[in-house]
N, C-alpha and C positions, 0 to 999 in steps of 0.2 A: 526959477528956471524950468522951462518946459522939457519934459522928457520926449525922446523921439517916439512918434506914434508908429506902431507896427504897420508894415506895408501889407495891406490886405491883398493887393494884386500879386505880390511875391508869394503869399501864402497859397493863393489860387494856383500859381504856376507850379509850386511844389506838389500840391495835391494832384494836379493834372499829370505832371511828369511821373508821379508814383503810380497813379491809377492806370496809365496807359499800358502798363505791363500786364494788366489783367483783362480778361474777357468782359463783355458788357454785363453779363449776369453776375459775375463776381464783383464788378465795380459797384453795382446796385447794393449788393449785400454789405460790402465794406462801408459804403456811405451810410447805410442804415445802422450798422453797428457803431459807427463814429457818432452819429446823432444820439444814439442811446448813451454812449459814454459821456457825451457833453450835456446830457439832460435836455436835449431839444426834442420837439414833437417828432414822432416817427410815423404815425398812422397816416394812411393816404386819404382818410375821410375828412381831414381838416379843411374847413371852408371859410373860416372867419378871419377878419383882420385885414387892414390895408397892407399891401405888399405881399400878401400870401398867394395872390392869384398866379404870379409867375412861378412861385415855388411849386404850387399845386400842379400847374401845367407841365413843369419840368419833371416832376415826380411821376405824373401819369405817363409821360412819354417813355421814361426809363423803365418803368415797371412792365412795359410790354415785352421787354427782353427777359423777364424773369422766367425761369424754367416752367414750362407748362402753361404759361399765360396765353400764348398764341393759339394753342389747341387745348382748350379748357377740358379737364377731365372731371368726372364725378368722383365722389370719395372712394367708391369701390375700385375704380380704375387707378386712382392715385395710390391707394394702399397696396394694390397688386404690383404697381410699378416699384414702389419703395421696399416692399417685402420685409417688413419689420420682423426681427427674429425674437423679440420678447415683448411682454406687455408694456414695459417702460418705453421701448422704441415705438410701439404702436401709439401710445399716448402722445409722444412727441410728433409723430406723423399726423395724427388727427389735429393737434393744436396748430401745426404748421399749415395744414390744408385750410382750416377755417380762417386763418389770418391772411394767407397769401394766395391760395389757389382756388378757393370757392368762388361762385358767382358773386358779383358785387353786392347783391341784396341779401346774401347769406353769410357774408364775412363777419367775423367777430374777433375781438382782441383776445378773448379768453374762452376756455371751455369748462364745463362742469361734468360731474359724474354722469348726468343724464345725457349730455352730448357724447361722451365717450361710449356709453352703452348703446346709444342709437347708432353710432358709427360702426360698432360691432355688427349690428343687424344689417345695416346697409352694405357693409363690406363682405358679408357672408362669413364673418369670423365668429368663433365660439364666444358666447356671452361671458363677461367677466363675473366672477363671484362677488367682488366688491370693487366697483370702479373708483370709488372715492379713495380706497387704499392704493390702487394702482397709480392714481394721480399724485398721491403723496409720495409714493416710492420714486416716481419719475422726478419729482421735486428734490428728493433726498440725494439722488445721484447727479443732480445738476442740469437736467434737461429742461425743466420747467421752473418758472417763478410763480409765486403766489400773486394773484390779482387782488384788486381792491374788494371785489365781491367775495363774500365768504364762500369757501368751497370751490372757487374758480381758480384756474391756473392758466398761464400764458407762456408761449414759447420764448426762450431766451436765445442769446447768441450761440451758446453751446449746442442747444437743441437744433437751432437753425443749421449749424454746420453739419451736424449729424445727418439731418434729413436731406439737405441740399447737396452735400459733398460726399458723404460716406455711404449712405444707403443707395441701392441694396448692397448688403455685405457679403453676398455670395455664399452665405452659410458656412464660412470657414470654421467657426467655433464648434458648430454642430458636427463637422466631419472629423476633426482631429481627436476629440475626446473619446468617442467610442472606439477608435482604432488603437488606443493605448492599452486598454484593459486586456485584450487577448495576448498582446505582446508580453505583458507582465506575467500573465498566467503561464505562458509557454516557457519563459525563462526559469520560473520557479520549478516546474516539472523537470526540466532538463538538469537543473542543479541538484535535484534529489537523487537521480540515478547513480552518479558516482559514489555518493555516500552509502547507498544500499549495497553496492558491489565491493566496497573497500574492505569490510570485515571478512568477506569470504576469501579474499586474497591473502589476508593475514593468517587465517586459520589454515589455509593450504600450505603456507610456508612453514608453519609450526609442525605440521605433520611430516 
């Protein structure tokens, strides 16, 4: 007995109905993440194989709606726009830039410590003490994945979401932390004054 073959057209309808709720730039990102989850090729540089021409054309058309693609920025402008608040975020921004935002002839799937240090120079950012350690830390917190080449890292879906949707972060973490310390100090001082005055009242009552 033959089992019922899944209806591919129905699957397309479900995908279309779901994606219609998102903007074009978000649709592209969701499709890319879906291909990653399914183990399908993701890079836009694929050119081989029959039947890949239409896929390549379609991908090229949709990527024009990717943030920043219509008005291409250099890495200095892109880093300034995203304003990463930490070295880990900076590493994710650089990896994202080289994969999606750089000029076609400069794009790369992964970056190395040399790429990260060079990005510091081009973006006018203070040079990293050890860019290889920074990349490893960004990997440890889940923003980057290790690439096939030793010492190379590539942006993953978590890092993409951070750069595309979250940054710039408006520096909230940097504003709230310093404000807490003076408040703690002031409450401690005010709490000590009643204790210093209480013994005097008791001695006055005894007299």
